[in-house]
N, C-alpha and C positions, 0 to 999 in steps of 0.2 A: 504493499499499499504505499503511495508515494505523499499521503498527507495524513496527520494524525494530531490530536492532543496530547500535550505532556504536562504533567504536574511536576515542578521541581521546587526544592527548597532553596532559597537564596542565601548568601552568607550572612544576611541580616537576620534569618531565622523565620522568614515570611515564606508563604507558598504562593506561586504563581502559575497560571495556566497559560501554555504557550500553544499557538496553533503553528504547525510544521509543515512545509511542503518541500520535498526533497531535501530535507535537513535543514532548510532555511527558514529562520523564524519569521513568520508573516505578521503576527500580532500576538499580543501578551495582555494579560489582565494586570489590574491592580494587584498589590500584595495582600494576602490574607494571613490572619493569624493561624488558621487551621487549615489542614488538608481537604475537610469537607467543604469549606468555603470556596477553595479553588474548583472543587468538582460542582458545587452548585453553580458557579460561573460557568462551567462548561455546558452543563444541563441547560441553563437558561440561553446560551448561545445557540444550541442544537434545536431548542424548542422555539425561540422566536427569530432567529436569524433568517430561515428560509422565505419568510415572509416581509422581511425588511426593505423598506424603499431605499433607492439610491438617490442622494440629494448631490446635485452639482452647484457647488458654491463658487464656481470661478467667474 
C-alpha cells in the first residue's frame, strides 16, 4: 500500500498522526497527549474527509 496513517510519539512526548504517501509525509495533526487522541483524529479524517469541499483561496 502506497499510502497510510502512522501514529508516532514525538521527542516532546506527544502523539501525532501522519498521513504518508510513498514514505513522504503529506500532512500531520497537532500533538495529542495520548495515543487515543491521535487515533480519534485519524478516525475523524476518515469519516469526514471524503465529503470535504475544496476551497480555492488564491
